[in-house]
N, C-alpha and C positions, 0 to 999 in steps of 0.2 A: 504494500500500500504506500503510494507516494504522498507528498504533503498536500497536494490538491485533493486527492481522494479522501485522505484522512480528515481534512478540514470540512469537506462537504458532509461526510458521514457524521462527524462530531456535531456539527451545527444542526443536522437533522435530529440527532439525539437530544440536544439541548432544547430544541423547540418543543419537544414532548413534555418537558418539565416546567418551563416558564415561557411566557409570551415574549418572544424576541422583538426588539426594536430594529426592524430591517434596515433602516437608514443608518443606524449606528453600526450594524454588522458590516455594511458596505464601507463605512469609514474605517472600521477595524482592518478590513482587507487592505485598504490603501496604506494605513500606517505600517502594516506588516511588511510592506515592500520598501519602506523608507530607510530602514537600518536593521542590521542584524540584532541589535539589542531590543528594539521594539518588537521584532519578529519573535525573539526568544520569550519576551514577557507575555505575548499573546497566545503562545502555542504550547502550554503545558501538556495538552493531550498528545501532541506529537512527541514531546520529550519522553513520555512514558513508553511509547513504542521504541524509540531509539535507545533509551536507557536499558531496557530488557534485552536488546540486541547487542549492545556494545559493552555493557557492564554487567553481564550475567552473573559473575562471581559476587559482585557487591549487592546484587538484587536478592541474594540469599542471606544477607547480613541480618542481625536481630531486628525485629520489628518494634517500632514505637508508633505513637500517634504523631505522624510526621506532618509538617507544614505543607509539604508538596511544592507549591509554587513559590519557592523561596528564591530571592535574588536581592541584590544590593539596594534596590529601590523599594523593597517590601519592608521598610522600617520607617517608623514615624513616632510622633509624640502625642500625648494626651494628658489631661489633668486628672488626678485622683481625687478622692473625697476631701483631702486636706488642701487641695489646690496646688499640690506639688506637680512639677513637670516630670512625666515618665517617658522613657524611650524604650522601644521594643518592636517586635514584629507587628505589622500593621494590618495584614490581610490573611485570613484563615479560610478563605473560600474553598481551597483545594485540600483541606485537611483530610487525612485518611490513614488507616493503619498501613505502614510501609517501612522498608528498611531505613535505619537511621542514616546510612551512608548517602541515601538519595538527597537529603537536604543539604549535606555538606558538599556533594559534588555539584548540585545545582547552584548553590551560592557561589562556589568557586568558579564555575563556568561563567556565571554572570559577571564576576570580576574580570575574567579573561576577556570577555566581550567588551567591557568598559576600557580595558587596556588596549584592545584591538582598535577601538574607536577613539583612542587618545583622550579618554575622559579620566583615566587614572594614569599616574606617571611611574608607579613602582613596577617591578618585573613580575612575571607570572609566578616565578618561584617564590618571591617574597609574599605575594598575595596568598598562595596556597598555604605557606608556612604560618602566616599570621592567623588565618581562619582556623587551621587545625590546632594551633597552639591555644587559641582562645577556647576552643571546644574542649580540648583535653584538660586545660586548667579549670574550667567550670565543672567538669565531671569530678575532678579531684576535690574541689572546694565545696561541692554540693550545690553550686549555682547561687545566683543572687540577682535580683531584679535591678534595673537601672533607674534609680531615682536621681534626677538631675539637680542635685542640691550640693551639699558640701563635697561629696565623694567624686562626682563626675562633672565638675565645673567646665572642663574643656569640651566635653560632649554637649553641654548646654549651649555653649557659644556657637557650636556648629548647628545645633537644632534651631536656634533663634537667629538665623542669618538674615541678611537684609532683604533677600528675595521672598521671605515669608512676612513681609511688612503688612500690617493690617489694611492699609489703604489699598495696596495692590490686591490683596486677597479678596476683600469685599467688593472691589470693582469687578473682579472676575465673577463673583457670585451673582451680582446684580445683572450682569450681561447675559446670563442664561435665559433661553427663551421660555415663554410661559408654558405651563403644563395645561394643555387644553382638554385632555380626556378626563373622564370621571374616575377619580382614584378609588380603589377598593375601600369599602367602609372601614375595614380593620386597619388599613394603612393610615387613613385620616385620623382614626382614634389613637393609634400608636404615636403619630407625630404630635398630636395635640397634648397627649399625656406627658410627652417628653419635654415640653416647654416649661419655663419657670412660671410661677403663679404670682399674680393673676395672669392667666394666659393672654398674651398679646394677639392682636390681629396679625394675620400672615398672608402671604401670597405663595402659590405653588408654582414651581418652575421645573423645567426638564433639564436634568444635569447629564452632561456627556463627559465621562471620566473613565480612567482605567484603560487597560488593554486586554487582559485576560477576561475581564467581565464586561468589556465593551459590547453593548447589545442587550445587556440586562436592564430592565426598567429601573430607573432611578428617579425618585420624586423628591425635590428639594422644597422644604418649607422655610421661607425667608421672612424674617420679621425684625422689628426694632423694639428693644426693651430697655427702659431706663436710659434712652438717649443714644443707644448704640445697637449695631446689628447683632442678631443671633440667628442661627440656622440649624436645622435638623435635616437629615437625609434618610429616606427609606430606600433600601436597595433590595431587589429580588435576588435571592440566593438559591443555589441548586446543590445537589450532591456532587461530590468531586468527580473530575474526569477519570479518576481511577475506576469508577463504576462502568463508564463507557469502555475503557480499555479492557476490563475483565469480562465484559458482557454480563455484569451483575445487575440485577433488577432492583437492588437496594436504593432507597431514596433517603437514607440516613444522612444527617448533617453532623459532621464531627467537629466543626469549628466551635460551636457552643461548649462541647465537652472539653476541648483543649483550653479554651479560655478559663474554665473553672479549675482545671487540674495542673496547668503549667505553673512554673515559678514566675509570677506575674502580679503586678499591682493593677488592680482592675480599673477600668474606665467606667464610672458610675452612670455615664450617659449612653452606654451601649446596651441595646436590648435585642434579643433574638425572639422572634415570634413566628412559628411555622417557617415558611420559606421567605421571610422578610427579616432584614437587619435594619434597625434604626439607630442612628448615632449622631452625636453633635459634630458639627463642622465649624472650625475656627482656625485662625492663622497658626495657633500653637497646638492644634488638634487635627493633624492630617499627615499624610505620607510626605516623606522628605525626598525630593528629587535630587539626583546627583548634581544637576546644573545649579541648584540653589545652595550647595555646600560651598563655603568659602575656599578659594584657591589655596590659602595658607592653612593647610590641614595635615595632620599626621595620618596618612592613608593606611599604613600598616596597623596603627593603633585602632583606627576605625574598623578595619576588617577583623582585628582581634576581638573587638566587642561584638561584632556580628556573629563570629564563631561562638563566643560565650553565650549570647542570647539564643543561638540555636540549641545549645545544651539546655538552657532554661526551659525551652519548649519541650524538649525530650524528657525532662524530668516530670512532665505530665503523665508519663507512663513509667512511674517509679519502679514498678516490679521488673521492668526490662533493663534497668540501668546496669546491674551487675553483668548481664550478658553483653551489653554494649561495651563496657569497660574491658572485658576479656577479649572481645573481638578486635577492639581498637588497639589493644596492647600487642596483638599478634601481627598487626599491619605495620610493616617497616618500610623504610625507603620513601620513595615519592609516589605512593599509591594514589593519593588524592590528586596530585598533578597529572599522573598518567590517565586517570579516569576523566578528569575535567578536560584534558587535552583532546581525548577521543570525542567527548560530547561537544566540545567547541567545533571540531571538524564537522561533525554531523549537523550541527546547527547552521554553520555557514553554508554547507552544501544544500540543505533544505531551503535556506533563504534564497540562494541563487535560483533554485528551481521555482520557488514561489514568485520571485521577482520577474522571471521569464514567462510564467504561464498563468498568473492569477487573473489577468484581464480577460483572457479567452475563456477561462473556466467559469467565471462568475458574471 
């Protein structure tokens, strides 16, 4: 199955679970052709096919509740109940029981793609070593969430970079087109319940965001409260692409389970309800894009933290950690680099095929 056929088959499968926004799916196809990194972010379903073909030994590694679609732009910030800024994995849409090594290889491959696109300046070897060192150290230490206060001040400075300025953020939110359809009653209720009290008047807008989930309905509720903007988003979610790959009829959602079990400081504004996720959107409560990270940064240190945070997520399957430690201890040399290099080659080859053939196919 090539990338064109895989995409067509996957989208047919998704359409059976949630009502796809076809104009957004067409935009997704276009973005996939623009760069290898964008293609990578949008095609976790294809990753699963290539992973089992090219990393069959790692596919047998001990299983955890894995993030799945892990990459260097799947990290962001939010505020906890104390108002503290928290940093960690931002998107759990593709969570599913899978080998712990998949998350590490996918994260490292994304770093390689960023290096390939000249968005990171360190070497591939340095990137792989930083990620693996962070992961190993977290396993040894028992993990620890990233509270951006006294302990992680340098990371806070990265998270609060100039491109996440409130003026720019809210200008982008207000420019979203109106949501003209009638939203499901449960979604409107969830949005209204998530606002502060007394509930302010709000307008509904259609939000176009993401790449892996581009095409999923997103309903943005935008309001002003006490003189400043507030926003909530409802996003339709589906079961992981793992189910598509395995031919599994399951419609289970594992993201909510991982949120509760991982080493993680909870976002009090995140609510899962059936196949909808409702969350607060704000300049300091969103995904961090690589382009928004200051040029003056310690890239190896940042990747080390991403490796550590990956272990935080895997601690959500605490019973599997002893097996993970034993398996990881037996892996010597540059195993992570070797696997990530193979997946990088597969991704670039698929991207070339997509770029050459997608307009004729769709």
